[in-house]
N, C-alpha and C positions, 0 to 999 in steps of 0.2 A: 562411691568412695569405699576404701578398704575398712574393715573393722578397725576402730580407732584405739583399742586398748587390749593388751594381753599381758599376762605375767611373764616376766623374763626368766629364762632358764638360768641355772647357775653358770657363771662365766666359763666359757670354753667347753660347755657341756652340750653335746649333740642329743638333746632330749628327744627330738623327733625320731632318732634312731634307737636310743637306749630304752625309751619308754613310750612306744607308739600309741599306747592306749590311754595316755594321760590327757588331762584337760588341755594342757599347753599344746600337745601334739594335735589335738582336735582343732585348736585355734589356728595352727599353721595350715591345716587342711582347709579351713574356711578362707584364709587369706589366699591360698593357692587357687581355690575355686573362683574367688572374686577376681583374681588377676586374669584368669582365663576368660571370664566374661568381658573384662575391660580391654583385652588384647585380641579379640576375635579376628580383627582384620589382619593381624600379623600371625601367620601360621607358625612361624618359628621366631618368637620374639626375643629381642635382646633387651634386658631390663637392668637398670642400675639401682642398687640399694645404697642410699647415702643418708647423711644427716647434716645439720648445720655445722657441728664441730666434732670433737672427739669424745669418747667415753659415753656415748648414748646407746650403745649396744647393737649397732648396725651390722657388725661382722658376725656376731653370734646369730643374729636374726637371719642374715643372708645364708649362713651355713645350714641352719635348720630348715629354712624355706627350700633350699636346694635338695636336702634330704627328703622332705615331704613330696616334692615334685618327682624325684626319682622313684619313690615308693609307688607312684601312680603309673609306673612302667614307662615314663618318659626318659629319654636320654638327655641328661642335664650336664652342662658345664658351668662351673663357677670359677670366675676369674678374680684373682686378687690384684686389683689395679691400684692399691694403695702402695705406691712405690717409695714411701717414706717410712711408714710404720706398718708393715704387713703383719697379718695375724692368722689368716686362714690356714696356713700350713701348721700352725700350732694347734688350732682347733681340730683339724683332721689328723694330727700327728703324722704329717707327711714331710718329706725332705723339701728343702727350699734352695738347694744348691743350683738348680736349673729352673728357669721359669720365664715369665713374660718378658723381662728385660733382655734375656738371651735370644728370644725369638725376634724381638724388634730389631736387635743389633745384628742378627744373622748368625749368631754363634751356634744355635741349635734350631731344629725345625719345630714346628707346632706339635707334631706327633711325639717327638722326643721329649718335649717339655711338659706335656700333659701327664698328670699322675692319676692313674685309675684307682679310685678308692674301693674299699671292700663293700660299699653300700650300693647295691644294685647297679644301675647304669649311670652312676655319678662320677664325673671326671673333675679334676681340679687342675687349673693352671695357676700355680703359685706365682708370687711376684718375681722370684729370682733375686739375684744380688741387687742391693739398693744402689741406684745410679746417682750421679751428680746432677743430672739434667732430666728429672722425671717429666716435667711439663713438655719439654721438647719431644720426648719419646712418645708420649701418648697422642701427640698431635701429628705424628707422621703418617704418611700414606701406608706404611707397613702395618701400623696399628689397624687401619681400615681393612687391610688384607687379612689380618688375623681374625677379625670379627667375621668377615665373609667366609673364611675357611671353617670357622667354628660352626657356622650354620649348615655347612655341608655335612658335618658329622653329628650334630646335636639338635634336639628338638627345642630346647630352651637354653639361653645363655644368661646367667646372672653375673653382674659385675659389682664387686665390693670396692667402693671408692673412698678417697679421703673426704673429710667434711667440705661442704660447698663453700663455706666462708673462710676456709683455711688456705686453700691453694687454688690455682687456676686449672689444675688437671681435671677436676671433677666437671667443671662447666664444659670443657672441651669434649670429654667423654659423654656427657649427658646429651649432647647434640647428635651423637652417633647412635643413640639408643631409641627403642620404640616406646619406652616409658621409664619413668623414675618413681621409685617408692621412697618417700622421705620418712626417716625414723627420728623421732624426738623423744627425749628422756623426760618422764614425768618428774617435776620438781627440779630438773637440771637445765633443760633448754629454756632460755628466756624468750618471751613472746616476741620481742623486737627482732631477735635473731631468726626466729622461725619465719617472720614476715620478710626479712631481708633475704633469706634463703629462697623463698618462693619467688621474689622479684628477680633474683640472680638466675634461677632456672628459667624463668620466662624470658629473660634477656638472652639466654643461651638457646632459646627456641626449643626447650626440652618439654616433653609431654609429662606433666605430673599426674600420675595415676591416683595417688592417695597418700595419706599420712597415717603412720602407726605410732601411737603413743606407747612407749616402752616403759613398763613399771620396773625400774632398776632397784634392786635390793643390795 
């Protein structure tokens, strides 16, 4: 299992990039290493970062984990698949006028929608415009094609998704991934909801790699 506790960086702060020598950055490196051990069979893994609900710090964690992986010279893509309340573009200070929803609907190509960050080999596929039918979009064959195409260009793909218990999108996406990392907030996530989340992921035939308890301040 993954290390189960880490101090949360300040909201929307890419501490793995701004302060790589910090204790928190070292914890991200430990998580990165453990993920690699847990996904040895998948040379180019697709991993989902999710939580039972909202406000548990999963997006900030996903962003910092992506930075940590990119610092190891891996070519990393992080996808904002939260098509209701996207936040990765804010964390990375990137535009969100073009993104995942545009690629799924055929308005733009994958290459046109990916934003190359200033951080090493890290690319961001933001959500794009918020659609009226997010569940239908992520369940399309086009979404499968996007993930396949991402593996041709990148070594690791991280997907930031909505909370498992909030919408059906996450369970659909979880089934397409090589592994799921569950983020729970210390003092925020109810035990019963964490158990229900585990059951929901199992029902979706998702591979739960581990749980990270996020110390939210």
